[in-house]
Structures are given as structure tokens and as C-alpha cells.
MARDRENLO-682808 format. One record per residue (C-alpha): y, x, z; residue in one letter. Coordinates in steps of 0.25 Angstrom, whole numbers, plus 5000, padded with zeros to 4 digits. Layout:
<atoms>
[atom [Y, X, Z], "a"]
...
</atoms>
This chain:
<atoms>
[atom [5909, 4884, 4879], "m"]
[atom [5902, 4874, 4888], "a"]
[atom [5910, 4864, 4894], "v"]
[atom [5904, 4857, 4907], "g"]
[atom [5890, 4864, 4905], "g"]
[atom [5888, 4856, 4892], "l"]
[atom [5888, 4867, 4882], "g"]
[atom [5878, 4878, 4878], "p"]
[atom [5876, 4889, 4888], "t"]
[atom [5881, 4903, 4883], "t"]
[atom [5871, 4912, 4891], "g"]
[atom [5856, 4914, 4889], "t"]
[atom [5854, 4917, 4904], "n"]
[atom [5849, 4903, 4908], "g"]
[atom [5834, 4899, 4906], "v"]
[atom [5831, 4885, 4902], "v"]
[atom [5820, 4879, 4910], "f"]
[atom [5814, 4867, 4905], "e"]
[atom [5805, 4859, 4915], "a"]
[atom [5792, 4853, 4911], "k"]
[atom [5790, 4838, 4912], "i"]
[atom [5778, 4837, 4922], "t"]
[atom [5772, 4825, 4929], "p"]
[atom [5778, 4831, 4942], "i"]
[atom [5792, 4831, 4937], "v"]
[atom [5791, 4816, 4932], "i"]
[atom [5784, 4811, 4945], "i"]
[atom [5795, 4819, 4953], "s"]
[atom [5806, 4812, 4945], "c"]
[atom [5800, 4799, 4946], "i"]
[atom [5798, 4800, 4961], "m"]
[atom [5813, 4805, 4964], "a"]
[atom [5818, 4794, 4955], "a"]
[atom [5812, 4784, 4964], "t"]
[atom [5824, 4786, 4973], "g"]
[atom [5831, 4777, 4963], "g"]
[atom [5821, 4766, 4967], "l"]
[atom [5826, 4766, 4982], "m"]
[atom [5841, 4765, 4977], "f"]
[atom [5838, 4754, 4967], "g"]
[atom [5830, 4746, 4977], "y"]
[atom [5841, 4748, 4988], "d"]
[atom [5851, 4743, 4978], "v"]
[atom [5843, 4731, 4973], "g"]
[atom [5838, 4726, 4986], "v"]
[atom [5851, 4724, 4993], "s"]
[atom [5856, 4714, 4983], "g"]
[atom [5844, 4706, 4984], "g"]
[atom [5843, 4705, 5000], "v"]
[atom [5857, 4702, 5002], "t"]
[atom [5855, 4689, 4995], "s"]
[atom [5842, 4685, 5003], "m"]
[atom [5844, 4675, 5014], "n"]
[atom [5834, 4681, 5024], "p"]
[atom [5841, 4694, 5023], "f"]
[atom [5855, 4688, 5024], "l"]
[atom [5850, 4679, 5035], "k"]
[atom [5846, 4691, 5044], "k"]
[atom [5857, 4701, 5040], "f"]
[atom [5868, 4693, 5035], "f"]
[atom [5868, 4679, 5041], "p"]
[atom [5883, 4677, 5038], "a"]
[atom [5880, 4679, 5023], "v"]
[atom [5867, 4671, 5024], "y"]
[atom [5874, 4659, 5030], "h"]
[atom [5885, 4660, 5019], "k"]
[atom [5875, 4661, 5008], "k"]
[atom [5868, 4649, 5012], "n"]
[atom [5879, 4639, 5016], "t"]
[atom [5883, 4629, 5005], "p"]
[atom [5895, 4634, 4998], "q"]
[atom [5903, 4631, 4986], "k"]
[atom [5905, 4646, 4982], "s"]
[atom [5896, 4658, 4983], "f"]
[atom [5908, 4668, 4984], "y"]
[atom [5907, 4678, 4994], "c"]
[atom [5893, 4673, 4999], "q"]
[atom [5889, 4688, 5003], "y"]
[atom [5902, 4692, 5009], "d"]
[atom [5898, 4699, 5021], "n"]
[atom [5902, 4713, 5026], "q"]
[atom [5888, 4716, 5032], "g"]
[atom [5881, 4712, 5019], "l"]
[atom [5891, 4721, 5011], "q"]
[atom [5888, 4733, 5021], "l"]
[atom [5873, 4730, 5018], "f"]
[atom [5875, 4731, 5003], "t"]
[atom [5885, 4743, 5002], "s"]
[atom [5879, 4752, 5014], "s"]
[atom [5869, 4757, 5004], "l"]
[atom [5878, 4761, 4994], "y"]
[atom [5889, 4767, 5003], "l"]
[atom [5878, 4775, 5010], "a"]
[atom [5872, 4780, 4997], "a"]
[atom [5886, 4785, 4993], "l"]
[atom [5888, 4792, 5006], "v"]
[atom [5874, 4798, 5006], "a"]
[atom [5876, 4803, 4992], "t"]
[atom [5886, 4813, 4996], "f"]
[atom [5877, 4818, 5007], "f"]
[atom [5865, 4818, 4998], "a"]
[atom [5872, 4827, 4988], "s"]
[atom [5873, 4838, 4999], "h"]
[atom [5859, 4836, 5003], "t"]
[atom [5854, 4836, 4988], "t"]
[atom [5861, 4850, 4986], "r"]
[atom [5857, 4856, 4999], "n"]
[atom [5843, 4850, 5001], "l"]
[atom [5838, 4847, 4987], "g"]
[atom [5835, 4834, 4980], "r"]
[atom [5822, 4831, 4986], "r"]
[atom [5826, 4832, 5000], "i"]
[atom [5838, 4823, 4997], "t"]
[atom [5828, 4813, 4990], "m"]
[atom [5820, 4813, 5003], "l"]
[atom [5832, 4811, 5011], "i"]
[atom [5835, 4799, 5002], "a"]
[atom [5821, 4794, 5004], "g"]
[atom [5822, 4795, 5019], "f"]
[atom [5835, 4787, 5019], "f"]
[atom [5828, 4777, 5011], "f"]
[atom [5816, 4775, 5020], "l"]
[atom [5825, 4774, 5033], "i"]
[atom [5834, 4764, 5026], "g"]
[atom [5823, 4755, 5021], "v"]
[atom [5816, 4756, 5034], "a"]
[atom [5829, 4751, 5041], "l"]
[atom [5832, 4740, 5031], "n"]
[atom [5818, 4735, 5032], "a"]
[atom [5819, 4734, 5047], "a"]
[atom [5833, 4730, 5048], "a"]
[atom [5835, 4720, 5059], "q"]
[atom [5851, 4719, 5058], "n"]
[atom [5862, 4723, 5048], "l"]
[atom [5865, 4736, 5054], "a"]
[atom [5850, 4741, 5052], "m"]
[atom [5851, 4736, 5038], "l"]
[atom [5864, 4743, 5035], "i"]
[atom [5859, 4756, 5041], "v"]
[atom [5847, 4755, 5032], "g"]
[atom [5855, 4752, 5020], "r"]
[atom [5864, 4765, 5023], "i"]
[atom [5851, 4773, 5024], "l"]
[atom [5847, 4768, 5011], "l"]
[atom [5860, 4771, 5005], "g"]
[atom [5858, 4785, 5010], "c"]
[atom [5845, 4786, 5003], "g"]
[atom [5852, 4781, 4990], "v"]
[atom [5862, 4791, 4991], "g"]
[atom [5853, 4803, 4993], "f"]
[atom [5843, 4798, 4982], "a"]
[atom [5854, 4796, 4972], "n"]
[atom [5859, 4810, 4975], "q"]
[atom [5846, 4817, 4974], "a"]
[atom [5837, 4810, 4964], "v"]
[atom [5845, 4811, 4952], "p"]
[atom [5847, 4826, 4954], "l"]
[atom [5833, 4828, 4957], "f"]
[atom [5828, 4821, 4945], "l"]
[atom [5838, 4829, 4936], "s"]
[atom [5833, 4842, 4942], "e"]
[atom [5818, 4840, 4940], "i"]
[atom [5818, 4833, 4928], "a"]
[atom [5815, 4840, 4915], "p"]
[atom [5827, 4840, 4905], "t"]
[atom [5819, 4833, 4894], "q"]
[atom [5817, 4820, 4903], "i"]
[atom [5828, 4822, 4914], "r"]
[atom [5836, 4810, 4909], "g"]
[atom [5823, 4801, 4910], "g"]
[atom [5819, 4806, 4924], "l"]
[atom [5834, 4805, 4929], "n"]
[atom [5835, 4790, 4924], "i"]
[atom [5823, 4787, 4933], "l"]
[atom [5832, 4787, 4945], "f"]
[atom [5840, 4776, 4939], "q"]
[atom [5828, 4769, 4934], "l"]
[atom [5822, 4769, 4948], "n"]
[atom [5836, 4763, 4954], "i"]
[atom [5834, 4752, 4944], "t"]
[atom [5820, 4750, 4947], "i"]
[atom [5823, 4749, 4962], "g"]
[atom [5833, 4739, 4959], "i"]
[atom [5823, 4731, 4951], "l"]
[atom [5813, 4732, 4963], "f"]
[atom [5823, 4728, 4973], "a"]
[atom [5827, 4715, 4965], "e"]
[atom [5813, 4712, 4963], "l"]
[atom [5811, 4713, 4978], "v"]
[atom [5823, 4704, 4980], "n"]
[atom [5818, 4694, 4970], "y"]
[atom [5805, 4693, 4977], "g"]
[atom [5809, 4693, 4991], "t"]
[atom [5820, 4682, 4988], "e"]
[atom [5810, 4672, 4983], "k"]
</atoms>
């Protein structure tokens, strides 16, 4: 008797279909996994920019002045609710968006959900790049978080469904690899722009 779907099947009614490994499948998986690059970049870039003086001076002047005044202790140097909102808004929006994305993924499909994620990313990046005040910056981060939530819901499912069983694990890990590469790119950009 099978427990939890892990035992052998007893009937011969099912037909096993084994997908071929084709270049289009590999390219589709690689392109879908790039949703992880956007997530990783968003995660990595916020840590770097929040310590850069020009960014702090424009959006968080209280933190900028606190950081640049001579003091004996570095404790609570970045203690600012606006800065905390900037940092956490992406993650909170991603959490909430994931619940909506599960409905969208189920009803509209994985590809449409990934397109919605890309749309959120594009608008969020445009708002963040053109931000003139803190409100614009937070709205951009919230839209980026919605993109993260939709991408994190749809991309791993899409990869699992289209990948042939022989290489499914390798293609699934591309999403996590791209998240890590995105963080690396963000840190390199942070390092390059800080100097």
C-alpha cells in the first residue's frame, strides 16, 4: 500500500511520458529562471544603497547626519522608521503578493503569472530610478515586492513542469543559482558605485 504517493502504483492504466531534452526546453528553463536574477538583485542592492552617503542625504537626511557626526558608538546609527520601511516594504509586499499569485498561477497559468511579475518589476524599477522623494521610493519597492512574490510563486512551478525528469533537479536549481548571481551583481554594483 502506497503512503503519501511514494509507493508503487498498482494499476497499469497510466502511461508514463518521458519528455526529451531539447534545446528549446533548456533555453526556456534558463530564461524562466532569470526571474531569480531580479529577486537577487533587489535583495542585494538595498543593503548597499542604504549605507551610501548620497542616497542617505537625499532620502534619509536624519540618518545621514547621524552617520556623519563624530560619536563614540556606532550603535543604532541607522535607526530610522523610514529606512526600515524602505528595507522591509519589498519583503512584506512579496509575502502578500504570493497569496494573490497562487490564485493567478492556478487560474491563468505560470507564463501569464511570470509576465505579471515582469510588469511589476518594470514599473517598480522605473519608479525607483525616478524617485524624487521617500513616498515614490517606497511605492517602487512595494511594486518590486509584488514582482518578487509573483515570480517566486510561478517560476519554480514552471521549471518543475517543463523540465524532463532526468535533469529536473539541475534545471530547478537554476532559480536559486540566479538569485545568488543577482545578489553578486548587486554587491558588485554597490562596490563599484560606492568607490
